[in-house]
N, C-alpha and C positions, 0 to 999 in steps of 0.2 A: 498690947493693942491687937495683936493677931488673935489672942484668945477671945477678945470682945467680938471680933468679926466672926469667929467660929460660932460663938454663942448666938449672935444675931442670925446667922444662917440656919440654926437649928431650932428657932422659936416655933411654937405651934402656929398653924395657919387657921384663920377663921373661916367658917362656912361660906360667908358672903364674899370672900376674896375673889377678885377677878381672875387670879391665877388658878383657883380651884374650878371656877366655871369654865375656863379655857381648857383645863386638863380633862374635865368630865366631858366636854364637847368633843375633844380629840378622841377619847375612848369610845364615845357613842358613834363617832364617825367611822372608826375602825370596825366596830361591831356591825354597823349598817353595811359597810363594804363587804364583810365576810358573808353576810346574808345575801347580798346582791350577787356575789361570786357563786354562791351555792345555786341560786336560781339560774344563773348563766350556764353553769355546768349542765343542768337539766335540759335547758333549751338546746344547747349544742349537742348534747347526747342524742336527743330525739332527731335533730336535723341530720347529723352525721350517720347515725345508725340506719335510719330509714332511707337515706340517700344510697347507702351501701346496699341495702336489701333491694331497693327498686332497680339499681344498676345491675346487680347480679341476676335478678329475675329477667330483666330486659335482655341481657346477654345470654339467656338460657343456661345460666350456671347456678341454678337454684340450689344445687347440692352444696354450694359454698356459703349459703346464707348464714350458717352458724358462726362464720368468721365475725359477724357483727356483734357477737357477744364480747369479743375482746375490747372494743372501744367502750362498751357498756361497763365492763369491769373497771377499766381505767378511769372513766368519768366518775364511777361510784367511789373509788378510792380518793380521787381529788375532792369530791363533794364531802366525803367523810373528813378529810383534812380541813376544809374550810369550816365545817360544822364544829370540829374540835377546837379550832382557833377561835371561832365565835364564842364558844362556851368558856374558853380560857380567858378571853377578854371580858366577858360578862362577870366571871368570878373576880377578876381583878377590879372591875368597876364596883361590884358589891362590897368587896373587902375594903376598898378605899372609902366608900361611903360609911361603913361601920367604923372604921378608924377615924374618920372625920367627925362623926357624931360622938365618939368617945373622947375627942379632943387630942388624939395622938398623932395627927398628921403634921409632919415637918416639911420643910422645903425640899429635903432629900427625897420625899415621896412623890413630888410633882414631876410631871413630864417624862416619866419613864414609860414609854409606849412599847412594851413587850410583855408577852404573857408571863405569869409567874411560874408556870410549869412548862416543860418541854412536851411537845406532841410526839407520842410514841405509839407503838402497836396497840397498847391497851386502850388509849384514848380513841384510836381509829376504830377498833373493834366495838367499843361502846357506842360510837357515833353510828356505826353501821346498823345498830339495833334501833336507831331513832325512827320515829314514825314519818319523818320527812325524807328518809333515805331508802330503807329497805322496801317499802311498798312500791315506790316509783321504779327503782331499778329491777326489782323482782318482776313487776308487770312488764317492763320493756323486754326482759330476758324471756319471759313466757311467750310474749308476742313474737319474738324472733324465732323461737323454737316452733311455735304453732305455724307461722308463715312458712318456715323451712319444710315442715312435714306436709302441709296442705299443698304448697306449690309443687313439691316433689311428687306427691301422689297424683296431682292433676297435670303434670307436665305432658302426659299423653294427650290431654285435651287441647293444649296449645299446639302440639304437633298435628293433631287432627284438623284443627282450625286452619293451620298453614296449608295443609294438603287440600282442604276444601276450597280455600281461597285460590290456590294455584289452579285447581280444576275449573273454577268459575271463570278465571282469566282465559284459560285455554278454550273453553266452550264458547266464549263470546266472539 
């Protein structure tokens, strides 16, 4: 009798099964969440980095603006991780579909919501080369460096402006 239960659990699943639809919806939900997390990384990066830059310039510490590269690097690594996870789940989804069409899906294939591969250095490095990662973070880094040099070069202008403002207050 226990052998019959085991055989029943290992029967092939049909394409139109509600369990298959539910499993595929779960995988699609995870993939969407990873894409959303990636977009959130970018928006938080812009917000945090330029808040740091503006605060440092406002406090006349423009020479420290390059510190803003650190959160940019950290957000890029996190974004690469999310992109790697998204790709791993897309691969899992596609492999499941291929297996389903071949008629090789059993109950043991359902509802395993974890990537088939672990995310390591190689996957992160590959994600860094993605068109959705390196142009964005490279542009932010270049802007930080540009602002750092421009503000530092024109810091004398801010000091001159302060002196002129002080003189105008005295003369009134």
